[in-house]
C-alpha positions as CSV (number, residue, x, y, z in Angstrom):
1,X,0.0,0.0,0.2
2,X,2.9,2.5,0.7
3,X,4.2,1.9,-2.6
4,X,0.9,2.6,-4.3
5,X,0.5,5.8,-2.2
6,X,3.9,6.8,-3.6
7,X,3.7,6.1,-7.1
8,X,0.2,7.5,-7.2
9,X,1.7,10.6,-5.6
10,X,4.3,10.7,-8.2
11,X,2.0,10.4,-10.9
12,X,0.0,13.3,-9.7
13,X,2.9,15.6,-9.3
14,X,3.9,14.6,-12.8
15,X,0.5,15.6,-14.2
16,X,0.5,18.8,-12.6
17,X,4.1,19.5,-14.0
18,X,3.1,18.8,-17.5
19,X,0.9,21.9,-17.6
20,X,2.8,25.0,-18.5
21,X,0.8,28.3,-19.9
22,X,0.2,31.7,-18.1
23,X,-2.5,34.1,-17.0
24,X,-3.6,35.8,-13.9
25,X,-5.5,33.8,-11.2
26,X,-9.4,34.1,-11.9
27,X,-10.8,32.2,-9.2
28,X,-11.1,33.5,-5.7
29,X,-8.2,32.5,-3.0
30,X,-9.0,31.4,0.4
31,X,-6.6,31.0,3.4
32,X,-8.7,28.6,5.0
33,X,-9.0,26.2,2.2
34,X,-8.2,23.3,4.1
35,X,-11.4,23.3,5.7
36,X,-13.4,24.4,2.7
37,X,-12.1,21.7,0.2
38,X,-15.1,21.3,-2.1
39,X,-14.5,24.8,-3.6
40,X,-11.0,23.5,-5.0
41,X,-11.4,19.8,-5.3
42,X,-15.0,18.4,-6.4
43,X,-13.8,15.0,-4.8
44,X,-13.5,16.6,-1.3
45,X,-17.2,15.7,0.0
46,X,-16.4,11.8,-0.2
47,X,-14.1,12.4,2.6
48,X,-16.8,13.3,4.9
49,X,-19.3,11.2,6.2
50,X,-21.3,14.0,7.5
51,X,-23.6,16.8,5.7
52,X,-21.7,20.1,6.0
53,X,-22.5,23.8,5.3
54,X,-19.9,26.1,5.3
55,X,-20.0,30.0,4.6
56,X,-16.9,32.1,4.1
57,X,-16.2,35.8,3.9
58,X,-13.3,37.3,2.4
59,X,-12.0,40.9,2.6
60,X,-8.5,41.0,0.4
61,X,-6.1,44.1,0.7
62,X,-8.0,46.0,3.0
63,X,-7.6,49.9,2.2
64,X,-7.1,49.3,-1.5
65,X,-9.9,50.7,-3.7
66,X,-11.7,48.0,-5.7
67,X,-9.7,45.2,-4.0
68,X,-11.4,41.6,-4.0
69,X,-14.3,41.0,-1.7
70,X,-15.9,37.4,-1.8
71,X,-18.7,36.0,-0.3
72,X,-19.0,31.9,-0.6
73,X,-21.6,29.1,0.7
74,X,-21.3,25.5,0.2
75,X,-23.5,22.5,1.1
76,X,-22.9,18.8,0.7
77,X,-24.2,15.7,1.9
78,X,-23.3,11.8,1.3
79,X,-26.5,9.8,0.2
80,X,-26.8,6.6,2.5
81,X,-25.3,3.7,1.5
82,X,-24.4,4.7,-1.9
83,X,-20.8,6.2,-1.2
84,X,-22.1,9.2,-3.3
85,X,-22.0,12.7,-2.3
86,X,-23.9,16.0,-3.7
87,X,-23.1,19.2,-3.1
88,X,-23.8,23.0,-4.2
89,X,-21.8,26.2,-3.9
90,X,-22.7,29.8,-4.5
91,X,-20.2,32.5,-5.0
92,X,-20.4,36.0,-5.2
93,X,-17.0,38.1,-5.9
94,X,-16.6,41.7,-6.9
95,X,-13.2,43.4,-8.2
96,X,-13.3,46.9,-9.3
97,X,-16.2,47.4,-11.5
98,X,-16.3,43.7,-12.3
99,X,-18.3,41.2,-10.4
100,X,-19.4,37.6,-10.8
101,X,-22.1,35.3,-9.3
102,X,-21.9,31.7,-9.5
103,X,-23.9,28.6,-8.8
104,X,-22.1,25.4,-9.1
105,X,-23.5,21.6,-8.6
106,X,-21.2,18.9,-7.5
107,X,-21.4,15.1,-7.4
108,X,-18.7,12.6,-6.2
109,X,-18.3,9.0,-5.9
110,X,-16.0,7.1,-3.7
111,X,-14.7,3.6,-4.0
112,X,-13.0,1.6,-1.0
113,X,-9.3,0.1,-2.0
114,X,-8.9,-1.7,1.4
115,X,-9.7,-1.3,4.9
116,X,-8.1,2.3,5.0
117,X,-7.9,3.4,1.6
118,X,-10.3,5.1,-0.6
119,X,-10.2,6.8,-3.9
120,X,-12.8,9.4,-5.1
121,X,-13.8,11.1,-8.0
122,X,-15.9,14.2,-8.3
123,X,-17.4,16.4,-11.0
124,X,-18.6,19.9,-11.1
125,X,-21.1,21.8,-13.4
126,X,-22.1,25.7,-12.9
127,X,-23.0,28.7,-14.5
128,X,-21.8,32.3,-13.8
129,X,-22.9,35.6,-14.4
130,X,-20.5,38.5,-15.0
131,X,-21.3,41.9,-14.8
132,X,-19.1,45.2,-15.5
133,X,-20.2,48.2,-13.8
134,X,-18.7,50.7,-16.6
135,X,-20.6,53.7,-15.2
136,X,-17.9,54.2,-12.6
137,X,-15.3,54.4,-15.4
138,X,-13.9,57.8,-16.5
139,X,-13.6,57.0,-20.3
140,X,-14.4,58.3,-23.7
141,X,-14.0,55.0,-25.4
142,X,-17.2,53.6,-26.7
143,X,-16.4,50.1,-26.0
144,X,-16.8,50.6,-22.1
145,X,-19.6,53.3,-22.5
146,X,-22.3,50.9,-21.1
147,X,-22.7,48.5,-18.5
148,X,-22.3,44.9,-19.5
149,X,-23.5,41.4,-18.2
150,X,-23.0,38.0,-19.6
151,X,-23.1,34.3,-18.9
152,X,-20.6,31.7,-18.9
153,X,-21.0,27.6,-18.0
154,X,-18.0,25.6,-16.7
155,X,-17.3,22.1,-15.9
156,X,-14.7,20.8,-13.4
157,X,-13.1,17.6,-12.0
158,X,-11.3,16.0,-9.0
159,X,-9.5,12.9,-7.9
160,X,-8.8,12.3,-4.3
161,X,-6.8,9.5,-2.8
162,X,-7.4,9.3,1.1
163,X,-7.2,7.4,4.4
164,X,-7.9,8.6,8.1
165,X,-4.6,10.4,8.4
166,X,-3.5,11.5,4.7
167,X,-5.0,12.5,1.4
168,X,-3.5,13.7,-1.7
169,X,-5.9,15.3,-4.6
170,X,-5.5,16.7,-8.2
171,X,-8.4,18.8,-9.5
172,X,-9.3,21.5,-12.0
173,X,-12.6,22.8,-10.5
174,X,-12.6,25.2,-13.8
175,X,-11.5,22.8,-16.6
176,X,-13.5,24.0,-19.4
177,X,-15.8,27.0,-19.7
178,X,-18.4,27.9,-22.4
179,X,-19.6,31.3,-23.3
180,X,-23.5,31.9,-23.5
181,X,-24.6,34.8,-26.0
182,X,-22.4,36.9,-28.0
183,X,-21.4,40.2,-25.5
184,X,-18.3,41.8,-26.4
185,X,-15.3,42.2,-23.8
186,X,-15.6,38.9,-22.1
187,X,-13.1,37.6,-19.9
188,X,-11.2,34.6,-21.3
189,X,-11.7,31.9,-18.8
190,X,-8.2,30.0,-18.1
191,X,-8.3,26.4,-16.6
192,X,-7.1,26.3,-12.9
193,X,-5.1,23.1,-11.7
194,X,-4.4,22.3,-8.1
195,X,-2.5,19.8,-6.4
196,X,-3.0,19.4,-2.6
197,X,-1.8,17.0,-0.1
198,X,-1.8,16.8,3.9
199,X,-0.9,14.4,6.6
200,X,-2.2,14.3,10.3
201,X,0.2,13.3,13.0
202,X,-1.5,12.5,16.8
203,X,1.3,13.4,19.1
204,X,-0.8,12.7,22.2
205,X,-4.6,12.7,23.3
206,X,-4.5,16.6,23.2
207,X,-2.1,17.6,20.4
208,X,-2.5,16.7,16.5
209,X,-0.4,18.3,13.9
210,X,-1.4,18.8,10.2
211,X,0.8,20.0,7.4
212,X,-0.8,21.0,4.1
213,X,0.7,21.7,0.9
214,X,-1.2,23.3,-2.1
215,X,0.2,23.8,-5.6
216,X,-1.8,26.1,-7.8
217,X,-1.6,26.7,-11.3
218,X,-3.6,28.7,-14.1
219,X,-3.1,27.9,-17.8
220,X,-0.6,30.2,-19.1
221,X,0.6,31.2,-15.5
222,X,3.6,29.7,-13.5
223,X,3.2,27.6,-10.1
224,X,2.2,29.3,-7.0
225,X,2.1,27.5,-3.8
226,X,0.8,27.4,-0.1
227,X,2.8,25.7,2.7
228,X,0.5,25.3,6.0
229,X,0.5,23.8,9.2
230,X,-2.2,23.5,11.7
231,X,-2.3,22.4,15.3
232,X,-5.2,21.1,17.0
233,X,-5.2,21.3,20.7
234,X,-7.6,19.2,22.8
235,X,-10.1,18.8,19.8
236,X,-11.0,22.3,20.5
237,X,-9.0,24.5,18.9
238,X,-7.0,25.0,15.5
239,X,-3.9,27.3,15.3
240,X,-2.1,27.5,12.0
241,X,0.2,29.5,9.7
242,X,0.7,29.5,6.3
243,X,3.3,30.9,3.8
244,X,2.1,31.8,0.2
245,X,4.4,31.9,-2.6
246,X,3.1,35.6,-3.3
247,X,5.1,36.3,0.0
248,X,2.0,36.6,2.1
249,X,2.1,35.1,5.7
250,X,-1.2,34.1,7.3
251,X,-2.2,33.1,10.6
252,X,-5.4,31.1,11.3
253,X,-7.5,30.3,14.4
254,X,-10.4,28.1,14.5
255,X,-12.5,27.2,17.4
256,X,-14.9,23.8,17.7
257,X,-17.7,26.0,19.5
258,X,-19.9,22.8,19.7
259,X,-19.5,19.4,18.3
260,X,-21.4,20.4,15.2
261,X,-20.2,24.3,14.8
262,X,-16.8,25.5,14.0
263,X,-15.9,29.2,13.5
264,X,-12.2,30.3,11.9
265,X,-10.8,33.4,11.0
266,X,-7.5,34.0,9.0
267,X,-5.4,37.0,8.8
268,X,-3.1,37.7,5.7
269,X,-0.2,40.1,5.8
270,X,2.3,40.7,2.9
271,X,5.9,40.3,3.6
272,X,6.6,42.5,0.5
273,X,3.6,44.9,-0.9
274,X,3.7,47.1,-4.0
275,X,0.3,48.7,-2.7
276,X,1.5,51.7,-1.0
277,X,-0.5,53.9,0.9
278,X,-2.8,51.0,1.8
279,X,-3.1,48.5,4.7
280,X,-3.1,45.5,2.1
281,X,-4.0,43.1,4.9
282,X,-6.7,40.5,4.3
283,X,-9.2,39.0,6.3
284,X,-11.3,35.7,6.0
285,X,-14.0,34.5,8.3
286,X,-15.4,30.9,8.1
287,X,-18.4,29.4,9.8
288,X,-19.0,25.5,9.2
289,X,-22.0,23.6,10.7
290,X,-22.1,19.6,10.3
291,X,-25.4,17.9,10.6
292,X,-26.4,14.8,12.4
293,X,-29.7,14.3,10.8
294,X,-30.9,11.8,13.6
295,X,-30.1,11.9,17.6
296,X,-28.6,8.6,17.5
297,X,-25.9,9.6,14.6
298,X,-22.6,10.9,16.0
299,X,-20.8,13.5,14.1
300,X,-17.3,12.4,13.7
301,X,-14.6,15.1,14.2
302,X,-13.3,16.5,10.8
303,X,-9.5,16.7,10.7
304,X,-9.4,17.3,6.8
């Protein structure tokens, strides 16, 4: 089994390394992605045996006019005795005069390889409305004289290999995008690829350590990465820190308020910034609620 995991990881890394074209990041970036995995990998819900509702609000680059503001809500649930999970997510993001609203539907299926190891495949399909409020611009260019609105659809996929203490996954939540209608000035959607892995070490009954690595790549753009470590204390509080390749340091605190409710906050600060005269830090708040549909069902702790 160990050789199988090593070989599989090598194949996934090789697949990611074969992607080589560049453009700007178009999907939202999350600091608490390790607890909001369906937004990155459509196969993620298969790792959880409980239903889960997550809301995330992100205010990026505070003090910078027109900086990204993102609101996300996602829900997934397993279908009893089928090893299939269904999910839905809503995303609203505004950057300068541009904004988008997405609705995505998700299905994932897991297969048991042995007593401790599973593999899961996830598929995502969605639709997004893009809007340009060009009335805010001071320009005489007739191309930008009027507000615009148009629609796109997109499909994505994810693959995840996991145990109770380890996972590795490759995904492209926006693999292919299709225009609807014929409006001008449409943003050309680029495929996004992610490779993510994590491991949970149990130090003792009160302390667990979970390192994560996330590689991100947009078609036409070089690799970006996040290196993250979280420490769980007494199954109540997660304390974590991340280093992003954009030279950003992140601190994370998450509290298990009840057996069902988890609240998290992250604070991003750039170590090197060209955003002069602005605070340029980022705040992210996450609330997660996991459901026990009957009083006899116990919601197991979520480590990934």
